[in-house]
N, CA, C and O atoms as a GROMACS GRO file, in nm:
protein
  396
    1MET      N    1  -2.584   0.687  -3.490
    1MET     CA    2  -2.462   0.611  -3.492
    1MET      C    3  -2.378   0.639  -3.368
    1MET      O    4  -2.320   0.548  -3.310
    2ASN      N    5  -2.371   0.765  -3.327
    2ASN     CA    6  -2.293   0.799  -3.209
    2ASN      C    7  -2.355   0.742  -3.082
    2ASN      O    8  -2.284   0.708  -2.988
    3GLU      N    9  -2.488   0.732  -3.080
    3GLU     CA   10  -2.554   0.679  -2.961
    3GLU      C   11  -2.519   0.532  -2.939
    3GLU      O   12  -2.500   0.488  -2.826
    4VAL      N   13  -2.510   0.457  -3.046
    4VAL     CA   14  -2.476   0.315  -3.035
    4VAL      C   15  -2.333   0.299  -2.986
    4VAL      O   16  -2.306   0.214  -2.901
    5ALA      N   17  -2.242   0.378  -3.038
    5ALA     CA   18  -2.102   0.368  -2.997
    5ALA      C   19  -2.085   0.415  -2.853
    5ALA      O   20  -1.999   0.363  -2.781
    6GLY      N   21  -2.165   0.509  -2.810
    6GLY     CA   22  -2.153   0.557  -2.672
    6GLY      C   23  -2.206   0.459  -2.569
    6GLY      O   24  -2.166   0.462  -2.453
    7ASN      N   25  -2.298   0.371  -2.611
    7ASN     CA   26  -2.356   0.274  -2.519
    7ASN      C   27  -2.286   0.139  -2.524
    7ASN      O   28  -2.336   0.042  -2.465
    8ALA      N   29  -2.173   0.129  -2.591
    8ALA     CA   30  -2.103   0.000  -2.601
    8ALA      C   31  -2.050  -0.039  -2.463
    8ALA      O   32  -2.001   0.046  -2.388
    9PRO      N   33  -2.060  -0.168  -2.429
    9PRO     CA   34  -2.012  -0.212  -2.298
    9PRO      C   35  -1.860  -0.204  -2.288
    9PRO      O   36  -1.788  -0.215  -2.387
   10LYS      N   37  -1.814  -0.185  -2.167
   10LYS     CA   38  -1.671  -0.179  -2.142
   10LYS      C   39  -1.613  -0.319  -2.150
   10LYS      O   40  -1.667  -0.413  -2.091
   11THR      N   41  -1.503  -0.334  -2.222
   11THR     CA   42  -1.440  -0.465  -2.230
   11THR      C   43  -1.315  -0.473  -2.144
   11THR      O   44  -1.273  -0.582  -2.106
   12THR      N   45  -1.256  -0.361  -2.112
   12THR     CA   46  -1.136  -0.361  -2.026
   12THR      C   47  -1.176  -0.317  -1.886
   12THR      O   48  -1.262  -0.231  -1.869
   13PRO      N   49  -1.112  -0.375  -1.784
   13PRO     CA   50  -1.145  -0.335  -1.647
   13PRO      C   51  -1.097  -0.194  -1.618
   13PRO      O   52  -1.001  -0.145  -1.678
   14ASP      N   53  -1.164  -0.129  -1.524
   14ASP     CA   54  -1.129   0.006  -1.483
   14ASP      C   55  -1.004   0.000  -1.397
   14ASP      O   56  -1.005  -0.062  -1.290
   15MET      N   57  -0.896   0.061  -1.441
   15MET     CA   58  -0.770   0.055  -1.369
   15MET      C   59  -0.736   0.190  -1.305
   15MET      O   60  -0.619   0.225  -1.294
   16SER      N   61  -0.836   0.263  -1.263
   16SER     CA   62  -0.812   0.397  -1.213
   16SER      C   63  -0.748   0.399  -1.075
   16SER      O   64  -0.686   0.499  -1.039
   17LEU      N   65  -0.761   0.291  -0.994
   17LEU     CA   66  -0.705   0.290  -0.860
   17LEU      C   67  -0.585   0.197  -0.845
   17LEU      O   68  -0.544   0.168  -0.733
   18VAL      N   69  -0.528   0.151  -0.955
   18VAL     CA   70  -0.413   0.063  -0.946
   18VAL      C   71  -0.290   0.141  -0.902
   18VAL      O   72  -0.223   0.102  -0.807
   19LYS      N   73  -0.260   0.250  -0.969
   19LYS     CA   74  -0.144   0.331  -0.931
   19LYS      C   75  -0.158   0.394  -0.793
   19LYS      O   76  -0.063   0.388  -0.715
   20PRO      N   77  -0.273   0.452  -0.759
   20PRO     CA   78  -0.285   0.508  -0.623
   20PRO      C   79  -0.267   0.403  -0.513
   20PRO      O   80  -0.215   0.435  -0.407
   21ALA      N   81  -0.310   0.281  -0.538
   21ALA     CA   82  -0.293   0.176  -0.436
   21ALA      C   83  -0.146   0.145  -0.416
   21ALA      O   84  -0.101   0.130  -0.302
   22TRP      N   85  -0.069   0.134  -0.524
   22TRP     CA   86   0.074   0.111  -0.510
   22TRP      C   87   0.142   0.230  -0.443
   22TRP      O   88   0.234   0.212  -0.362
   23ILE      N   89   0.098   0.350  -0.476
   23ILE     CA   90   0.157   0.469  -0.414
   23ILE      C   91   0.129   0.470  -0.264
   23ILE      O   92   0.218   0.503  -0.186
   24VAL      N   93   0.007   0.435  -0.224
   24VAL     CA   94  -0.028   0.430  -0.082
   24VAL      C   95   0.058   0.327  -0.010
   24VAL      O   96   0.109   0.353   0.100
   25LEU      N   97   0.075   0.211  -0.069
   25LEU     CA   98   0.158   0.108  -0.008
   25LEU      C   99   0.303   0.154   0.008
   25LEU      O  100   0.361   0.139   0.115
   26ILE      N  101   0.360   0.209  -0.097
   26ILE     CA  102   0.501   0.250  -0.093
   26ILE      C  103   0.521   0.366   0.003
   26ILE      O  104   0.619   0.368   0.078
   27VAL      N  105   0.430   0.463   0.003
   27VAL     CA  106   0.442   0.576   0.096
   27VAL      C  107   0.431   0.527   0.240
   27VAL      O  108   0.507   0.573   0.326
   28GLY      N  109   0.340   0.436   0.268
   28GLY     CA  110   0.328   0.380   0.402
   28GLY      C  111   0.454   0.308   0.444
   28GLY      O  112   0.498   0.322   0.558
   29TRP      N  113   0.513   0.230   0.353
   29TRP     CA  114   0.636   0.158   0.386
   29TRP      C  115   0.752   0.253   0.411
   29TRP      O  116   0.832   0.230   0.501
   30VAL      N  117   0.762   0.359   0.332
   30VAL     CA  118   0.870   0.455   0.351
   30VAL      C  119   0.854   0.526   0.485
   30VAL      O  120   0.952   0.549   0.556
   31ILE      N  121   0.730   0.561   0.521
   31ILE     CA  122   0.706   0.625   0.650
   31ILE      C  123   0.745   0.532   0.764
   31ILE      O  124   0.796   0.577   0.866
   32MET      N  125   0.721   0.402   0.746
   32MET     CA  126   0.756   0.305   0.849
   32MET      C  127   0.907   0.296   0.871
   32MET      O  128   0.951   0.258   0.979
   33LEU      N  129   0.986   0.328   0.771
   33LEU     CA  130   1.131   0.318   0.781
   33LEU      C  131   1.196   0.441   0.842
   33LEU      O  132   1.316   0.440   0.868
   34VAL      N  133   1.121   0.547   0.865
   34VAL     CA  134   1.176   0.668   0.925
   34VAL      C  135   1.200   0.642   1.074
   34VAL      O  136   1.106   0.606   1.146
   35PRO      N  137   1.324   0.660   1.123
   35PRO     CA  138   1.353   0.628   1.263
   35PRO      C  139   1.307   0.738   1.359
   35PRO      O  140   1.388   0.811   1.415
   36PHE      N  141   1.178   0.749   1.377
   36PHE     CA  142   1.119   0.846   1.468
   36PHE      C  143   1.003   0.778   1.538
   36PHE      O  144   0.930   0.701   1.475
   37PRO      N  145   0.983   0.802   1.668
   37PRO     CA  146   0.876   0.732   1.740
   37PRO      C  147   0.738   0.759   1.680
   37PRO      O  148   0.703   0.874   1.653
   38GLY      N  149   0.662   0.654   1.658
   38GLY     CA  150   0.526   0.666   1.608
   38GLY      C  151   0.511   0.653   1.459
   38GLY      O  152   0.400   0.631   1.410
   39THR      N  153   0.620   0.665   1.385
   39THR     CA  154   0.606   0.657   1.240
   39THR      C  155   0.576   0.515   1.193
   39THR      O  156   0.517   0.496   1.086
   40GLY      N  157   0.615   0.416   1.272
   40GLY     CA  158   0.582   0.278   1.235
   40GLY      C  159   0.432   0.254   1.236
   40GLY      O  160   0.379   0.189   1.146
   41TRP      N  161   0.364   0.306   1.338
   41TRP     CA  162   0.219   0.290   1.347
   41TRP      C  163   0.148   0.369   1.238
   41TRP      O  164   0.052   0.321   1.177
   42ILE      N  165   0.195   0.490   1.213
   42ILE     CA  166   0.132   0.573   1.109
   42ILE      C  167   0.149   0.508   0.972
   42ILE      O  168   0.053   0.497   0.896
   43GLY      N  169   0.271   0.464   0.942
   43GLY     CA  170   0.295   0.397   0.814
   43GLY      C  171   0.219   0.266   0.803
   43GLY      O  172   0.173   0.230   0.695
   44GLY      N  173   0.208   0.196   0.916
   44GLY     CA  174   0.132   0.071   0.915
   44GLY      C  175  -0.015   0.093   0.886
   44GLY      O  176  -0.078   0.015   0.815
   45MET      N  177  -0.069   0.200   0.942
   45MET     CA  178  -0.210   0.232   0.914
   45MET      C  179  -0.229   0.269   0.767
   45MET      O  180  -0.325   0.226   0.703
   46ILE      N  181  -0.136   0.348   0.715
   46ILE     CA  182  -0.148   0.390   0.575
   46ILE      C  183  -0.133   0.271   0.482
   46ILE      O  184  -0.217   0.249   0.395
   47ALA      N  185  -0.025   0.193   0.501
   47ALA     CA  186   0.000   0.081   0.410
   47ALA      C  187  -0.096  -0.034   0.435
   47ALA      O  188  -0.147  -0.094   0.341
   48GLY      N  189  -0.121  -0.065   0.561
   48GLY     CA  190  -0.205  -0.180   0.592
   48GLY      C  191  -0.351  -0.157   0.562
   48GLY      O  192  -0.412  -0.232   0.485
   49ILE      N  193  -0.407  -0.056   0.621
   49ILE     CA  194  -0.550  -0.031   0.604
   49ILE      C  195  -0.580   0.031   0.467
   49ILE      O  196  -0.667  -0.017   0.394
   50GLY      N  197  -0.507   0.137   0.434
   50GLY     CA  198  -0.531   0.202   0.305
   50GLY      C  199  -0.503   0.111   0.187
   50GLY      O  200  -0.578   0.110   0.089
   51GLY      N  201  -0.393   0.035   0.196
   51GLY     CA  202  -0.360  -0.057   0.088
   51GLY      C  203  -0.463  -0.167   0.073
   51GLY      O  204  -0.499  -0.204  -0.039
   52CYS      N  205  -0.512  -0.220   0.186
   52CYS     CA  206  -0.614  -0.325   0.181
   52CYS      C  207  -0.744  -0.272   0.120
   52CYS      O  208  -0.806  -0.338   0.036
   53VAL      N  209  -0.785  -0.155   0.161
   53VAL     CA  210  -0.910  -0.098   0.110
   53VAL      C  211  -0.900  -0.075  -0.041
   53VAL      O  212  -0.991  -0.111  -0.116
   54LEU      N  213  -0.790  -0.015  -0.085
   54LEU     CA  214  -0.776   0.010  -0.229
   54LEU      C  215  -0.761  -0.120  -0.308
   54LEU      O  216  -0.810  -0.130  -0.420
   55ALA      N  217  -0.695  -0.220  -0.250
   55ALA     CA  218  -0.682  -0.349  -0.318
   55ALA      C  219  -0.818  -0.417  -0.331
   55ALA      O  220  -0.848  -0.477  -0.434
   56ILE      N  221  -0.901  -0.408  -0.228
   56ILE     CA  222  -1.034  -0.468  -0.235
   56ILE      C  223  -1.120  -0.395  -0.338
   56ILE      O  224  -1.198  -0.457  -0.410
   57ILE      N  225  -1.106  -0.264  -0.344
   57ILE     CA  226  -1.180  -0.188  -0.446
   57ILE      C  227  -1.135  -0.232  -0.586
   57ILE      O  228  -1.217  -0.248  -0.676
   58ASN      N  229  -1.004  -0.251  -0.603
   58ASN     CA  230  -0.955  -0.299  -0.733
   58ASN      C  231  -1.009  -0.438  -0.765
   58ASN      O  232  -1.041  -0.467  -0.880
   59LEU      N  233  -1.018  -0.523  -0.663
   59LEU     CA  234  -1.074  -0.657  -0.686
   59LEU      C  235  -1.220  -0.650  -0.731
   59LEU      O  236  -1.261  -0.723  -0.820
   60THR      N  237  -1.297  -0.562  -0.669
   60THR     CA  238  -1.438  -0.552  -0.706
   60THR      C  239  -1.456  -0.488  -0.843
   60THR      O  240  -1.559  -0.508  -0.907
   61ARG      N  241  -1.359  -0.412  -0.888
   61ARG     CA  242  -1.369  -0.350  -1.020
   61ARG      C  243  -1.321  -0.442  -1.132
   61ARG      O  244  -1.328  -0.406  -1.249
   62GLY      N  245  -1.272  -0.560  -1.096
   62GLY     CA  246  -1.232  -0.655  -1.199
   62GLY      C  247  -1.084  -0.664  -1.226
   62GLY      O  248  -1.044  -0.738  -1.316
   63VAL      N  249  -1.002  -0.591  -1.153
   63VAL     CA  250  -0.857  -0.597  -1.170
   63VAL      C  251  -0.806  -0.701  -1.071
   63VAL      O  252  -0.750  -0.667  -0.967
   64VAL      N  253  -0.827  -0.828  -1.103
   64VAL     CA  254  -0.809  -0.935  -1.005
   64VAL      C  255  -0.662  -0.962  -0.977
   64VAL      O  256  -0.623  -0.968  -0.861
   65GLY      N  257  -0.580  -0.978  -1.079
   65GLY     CA  258  -0.439  -1.013  -1.058
   65GLY      C  259  -0.365  -0.907  -0.979
   65GLY      O  260  -0.294  -0.938  -0.884
   66ILE      N  261  -0.380  -0.784  -1.018
   66ILE     CA  262  -0.313  -0.674  -0.949
   66ILE      C  263  -0.373  -0.653  -0.811
   66ILE      O  264  -0.301  -0.624  -0.716
   67GLY      N  265  -0.503  -0.668  -0.799
   67GLY     CA  266  -0.569  -0.653  -0.670
   67GLY      C  267  -0.523  -0.756  -0.569
   67GLY      O  268  -0.502  -0.724  -0.452
   68VAL      N  269  -0.506  -0.881  -0.613
   68VAL     CA  270  -0.457  -0.986  -0.524
   68VAL      C  271  -0.313  -0.958  -0.482
   68VAL      O  272  -0.277  -0.976  -0.366
   69ALA      N  273  -0.230  -0.912  -0.577
   69ALA     CA  274  -0.092  -0.878  -0.545
   69ALA      C  275  -0.086  -0.764  -0.444
   69ALA      O  276  -0.006  -0.769  -0.350
   70GLN      N  277  -0.168  -0.663  -0.462
   70GLN     CA  278  -0.170  -0.551  -0.368
   70GLN      C  279  -0.220  -0.595  -0.231
   70GLN      O  280  -0.167  -0.550  -0.129
   71LEU      N  281  -0.320  -0.680  -0.227
   71LEU     CA  282  -0.373  -0.728  -0.100
   71LEU      C  283  -0.269  -0.812  -0.027
   71LEU      O  284  -0.252  -0.798   0.095
   72LEU      N  285  -0.200  -0.898  -0.098
   72LEU     CA  286  -0.095  -0.978  -0.036
   72LEU      C  287   0.020  -0.891   0.014
   72LEU      O  288   0.076  -0.916   0.121
   73CYS      N  289   0.056  -0.789  -0.063
   73CYS     CA  290   0.161  -0.698  -0.018
   73CYS      C  291   0.118  -0.622   0.106
   73CYS      O  292   0.197  -0.603   0.198
   74ALA      N  293  -0.006  -0.579   0.109
   74ALA     CA  294  -0.055  -0.505   0.225
   74ALA      C  295  -0.059  -0.593   0.349
   74ALA      O  296  -0.032  -0.546   0.459
   75LEU      N  297  -0.092  -0.720   0.332
   75LEU     CA  298  -0.105  -0.809   0.447
   75LEU      C  299   0.025  -0.877   0.487
   75LEU      O  300   0.044  -0.907   0.605
   76LEU      N  301   0.115  -0.903   0.393
   76LEU     CA  302   0.236  -0.978   0.424
   76LEU      C  303   0.363  -0.894   0.428
   76LEU      O  304   0.450  -0.917   0.512
   77VAL      N  305   0.375  -0.797   0.339
   77VAL     CA  306   0.497  -0.717   0.332
   77VAL      C  307   0.497  -0.608   0.440
   77VAL      O  308   0.603  -0.574   0.492
   78THR      N  309   0.381  -0.555   0.473
   78THR     CA  310   0.374  -0.447   0.572
   78THR      C  311   0.431  -0.487   0.708
   78THR      O  312   0.507  -0.409   0.764
   79PRO      N  313   0.399  -0.605   0.764
   79PRO     CA  314   0.462  -0.641   0.892
   79PRO      C  315   0.614  -0.659   0.882
   79PRO      O  316   0.686  -0.627   0.977
   80VAL      N  317   0.662  -0.708   0.768
   80VAL     CA  318   0.806  -0.724   0.750
   80VAL      C  319   0.874  -0.587   0.748
   80VAL      O  320   0.977  -0.568   0.813
   81VAL      N  321   0.816  -0.493   0.675
   81VAL     CA  322   0.872  -0.358   0.670
   81VAL      C  323   0.863  -0.292   0.807
   81VAL      O  324   0.950  -0.214   0.845
   82TYR      N  325   0.757  -0.323   0.883
   82TYR     CA  326   0.744  -0.268   1.019
   82TYR      C  327   0.861  -0.314   1.105
   82TYR      O  328   0.921  -0.232   1.176
   83TRP      N  329   0.895  -0.442   1.100
   83TRP     CA  330   1.005  -0.492   1.182
   83TRP      C  331   1.139  -0.441   1.134
   83TRP      O  332   1.229  -0.420   1.216
   84ILE      N  333   1.155  -0.421   1.006
   84ILE     CA  334   1.279  -0.360   0.956
   84ILE      C  335   1.290  -0.217   1.007
   84ILE      O  336   1.397  -0.175   1.050
   85GLY      N  337   1.180  -0.141   1.003
   85GLY     CA  338   1.179  -0.005   1.056
   85GLY      C  339   1.205  -0.002   1.205
   85GLY      O  340   1.273   0.088   1.255
   86PHE      N  341   1.150  -0.100   1.278
   86PHE     CA  342   1.174  -0.107   1.421
   86PHE      C  343   1.322  -0.134   1.450
   86PHE      O  344   1.377  -0.078   1.544
   87THR      N  345   1.385  -0.218   1.370
   87THR     CA  346   1.527  -0.246   1.385
   87THR      C  347   1.611  -0.121   1.357
   87THR      O  348   1.707  -0.093   1.428
   88ILE      N  349   1.574  -0.047   1.254
   88ILE     CA  350   1.645   0.078   1.224
   88ILE      C  351   1.628   0.176   1.338
   88ILE      O  352   1.725   0.242   1.378
   89PHE      N  353   1.508   0.187   1.392
   89PHE     CA  354   1.483   0.277   1.504
   89PHE      C  355   1.562   0.235   1.628
   89PHE      O  356   1.623   0.320   1.694
   90ALA      N  357   1.562   0.105   1.659
   90ALA     CA  358   1.636   0.056   1.776
   90ALA      C  359   1.786   0.080   1.757
   90ALA      O  360   1.856   0.117   1.852
   91GLY      N  361   1.835   0.059   1.637
   91GLY     CA  362   1.978   0.084   1.611
   91GLY      C  363   2.012   0.230   1.626
   91GLY      O  364   2.118   0.263   1.680
   92SER      N  365   1.926   0.318   1.582
   92SER     CA  366   1.955   0.462   1.595
   92SER      C  367   1.948   0.506   1.742
   92SER      O  368   2.025   0.592   1.784
   93VAL      N  369   1.857   0.448   1.818
   93VAL     CA  370   1.848   0.481   1.962
   93VAL      C  371   1.971   0.429   2.033
   93VAL      O  372   2.030   0.501   2.114
   94LEU      N  373   2.011   0.308   2.005
   94LEU     CA  374   2.129   0.252   2.070
   94LEU      C  375   2.256   0.328   2.034
   94LEU      O  376   2.342   0.346   2.120
   95SER      N  377   2.269   0.372   1.911
   95SER     CA  378   2.387   0.449   1.874
   95SER      C  379   2.386   0.587   1.938
   95SER      O  380   2.491   0.641   1.970
   96ALA      N  381   2.268   0.643   1.958
   96ALA     CA  382   2.260   0.775   2.023
   96ALA      C  383   2.291   0.763   2.172
   96ALA      O  384   2.353   0.852   2.230
   97VAL      N  385   2.249   0.654   2.235
   97VAL     CA  386   2.272   0.636   2.379
   97VAL      C  387   2.417   0.601   2.406
   97VAL      O  388   2.474   0.650   2.504
   98SER      N  389   2.477   0.518   2.323
   98SER     CA  390   2.614   0.474   2.350
   98SER      C  391   2.720   0.573   2.302
   98SER      O  392   2.833   0.569   2.348
   99GLY      N  393   2.685   0.658   2.212
   99GLY     CA  394   2.789   0.745   2.155
   99GLY      C  395   2.765   0.886   2.184
   99GLY      O  396   2.844   0.972   2.143
   0.00000   0.00000   0.00000
């Protein structure tokens, strides 16, 4: 009886990488907002590449809705956050130079 129950097919998709993918995206975005030279590229690599890879893994595991949302966030939100971080960095440099 236990053998039959142990071999039952999975009906729910594996959601083991959903939270880590969101964490990677958010950590990358936060790093991009730090006004220090080079953090925009580092955060972009983390959020862009890492987020895309984890989103694609989620898509292949059957978590389609969340995987598509993560992929769109990695591809569309990351450049927006990059430019916001660049603006913060430029503002901090200009305030340091003028004041």
